[in-house]
Every structure is written in C-alpha cells, then in structure tokens.
C-alpha positions as CSV (number, residue, x, y, z in Angstrom):
1,X,-35.1,-96.0,22.0
2,X,-32.7,-93.8,19.9
3,X,-34.5,-90.7,21.0
4,X,-33.8,-91.6,24.7
5,X,-30.1,-91.9,23.9
6,X,-30.1,-88.4,22.3
7,X,-31.9,-86.9,25.4
8,X,-29.2,-88.4,27.7
9,X,-26.4,-87.1,25.5
10,X,-28.0,-83.6,25.5
11,X,-28.4,-83.7,29.3
12,X,-24.8,-84.9,29.8
13,X,-23.4,-82.2,27.5
14,X,-25.5,-79.5,29.2
15,X,-24.2,-80.6,32.6
16,X,-20.6,-80.6,31.3
17,X,-21.1,-77.1,29.8
18,X,-22.4,-75.7,33.1
19,X,-19.7,-77.4,35.1
20,X,-17.0,-76.0,32.8
21,X,-18.4,-72.5,33.1
22,X,-18.4,-72.9,36.9
23,X,-14.8,-74.1,36.9
24,X,-13.7,-71.2,34.7
25,X,-15.5,-68.7,36.9
26,X,-13.9,-70.2,40.0
27,X,-10.4,-70.1,38.4
28,X,-10.8,-66.4,37.4
29,X,-12.1,-65.5,40.9
30,X,-9.2,-67.4,42.5
31,X,-6.6,-65.6,40.4
32,X,-8.2,-62.2,41.1
33,X,-8.2,-62.9,44.8
34,X,-4.5,-63.9,44.8
35,X,-3.4,-61.0,42.7
36,X,-1.3,-58.6,44.7
37,X,-1.0,-54.9,43.8
38,X,2.5,-53.7,43.3
39,X,3.7,-51.3,46.0
40,X,3.4,-47.7,44.9
41,X,6.7,-46.1,44.7
42,X,6.7,-42.3,44.8
43,X,9.4,-40.7,42.7
44,X,11.4,-38.5,45.0
45,X,13.6,-36.6,42.6
46,X,15.7,-33.5,43.3
47,X,14.2,-30.3,41.9
48,X,15.3,-29.0,38.6
49,X,16.2,-25.4,38.9
50,X,15.4,-23.2,35.9
51,X,16.4,-19.6,35.4
52,X,13.8,-17.1,36.4
53,X,11.3,-16.3,33.6
54,X,12.3,-19.3,31.5
55,X,9.6,-21.7,30.2
56,X,9.4,-25.2,29.0
57,X,8.5,-25.0,25.3
58,X,8.4,-28.7,24.4
59,X,9.0,-32.1,26.0
60,X,10.0,-35.5,24.5
61,X,10.1,-38.8,26.4
62,X,12.3,-41.8,25.6
63,X,12.6,-45.1,27.3
64,X,14.9,-43.9,30.0
65,X,15.1,-40.1,29.7
66,X,13.1,-37.0,29.1
67,X,14.3,-34.0,27.1
68,X,12.9,-30.6,27.8
69,X,13.4,-27.6,25.4
70,X,13.7,-24.6,27.7
71,X,13.3,-21.1,26.3
72,X,15.3,-18.6,28.4
73,X,14.5,-15.0,29.1
74,X,17.4,-13.7,27.0
75,X,16.0,-15.5,23.9
76,X,18.4,-18.4,23.9
77,X,17.2,-22.1,24.0
78,X,18.6,-25.1,25.8
79,X,17.8,-28.8,26.0
80,X,17.7,-30.3,29.5
81,X,18.1,-34.1,29.6
82,X,16.7,-35.8,32.7
83,X,17.1,-39.5,33.7
84,X,13.7,-41.0,34.4
85,X,15.0,-43.6,36.8
86,X,16.6,-41.1,39.2
87,X,14.9,-37.8,38.2
88,X,18.3,-36.2,38.1
89,X,19.5,-33.7,35.4
90,X,22.0,-35.5,33.2
91,X,23.0,-32.8,30.8
92,X,22.2,-29.3,29.6
93,X,22.8,-28.6,25.9
94,X,22.7,-24.9,24.8
95,X,21.3,-24.4,21.3
96,X,22.9,-21.6,19.3
97,X,22.4,-20.3,15.8
98,X,25.1,-21.0,13.3
99,X,26.8,-17.7,12.2
C-alpha cells in the first residue's frame, strides 16, 4: 500500500511539472506576441561643414553630445561639439599652443 501512494505522488508531481512548463511557455509566447517594436526614428540632422582638406582625428561620445577633434589643413586643431539629440553643432573650440 505505501508503494501505491508513492506512485500516485510521483504521477501528480510529474503532471504538475509538465503543466507548469506549459504555462510558462504559453506566458512567454503571449508576451512575445504582444511585444511591439518601437518605431524607427531616422536622425535627420543638418550637415556639419568642415573646411576642405580637414580630417577627423579622434571622436569621443558622451551621454548627450559627441566631440570631434578636427585637424585642419593649416596644421591647427579644433574641437567640434555636437548635440546628439538634434545633431546640431553646439560649439567649435580652437586649440592653440601656449607660447
């Protein structure tokens, strides 16, 4: 008789395990089906005009801006600060050697 009780317990626990896995799979499938993709927003920013022959030497990105180190043809260097939200040039900082 005690062996029969153990068999019933194993069967009940097995059914509960399979049912739980099925409920979990159904919940995951339901959430994946209801998930909406965020609309893609293309960044339409004004162009940044650089002097002819200049090149971007380095770039650093912060949380809300990007800083470009631009080497100019005449050998001078400037930093261009761009707002990431709008894509607009915020500031141009010329770098000069101390005499």
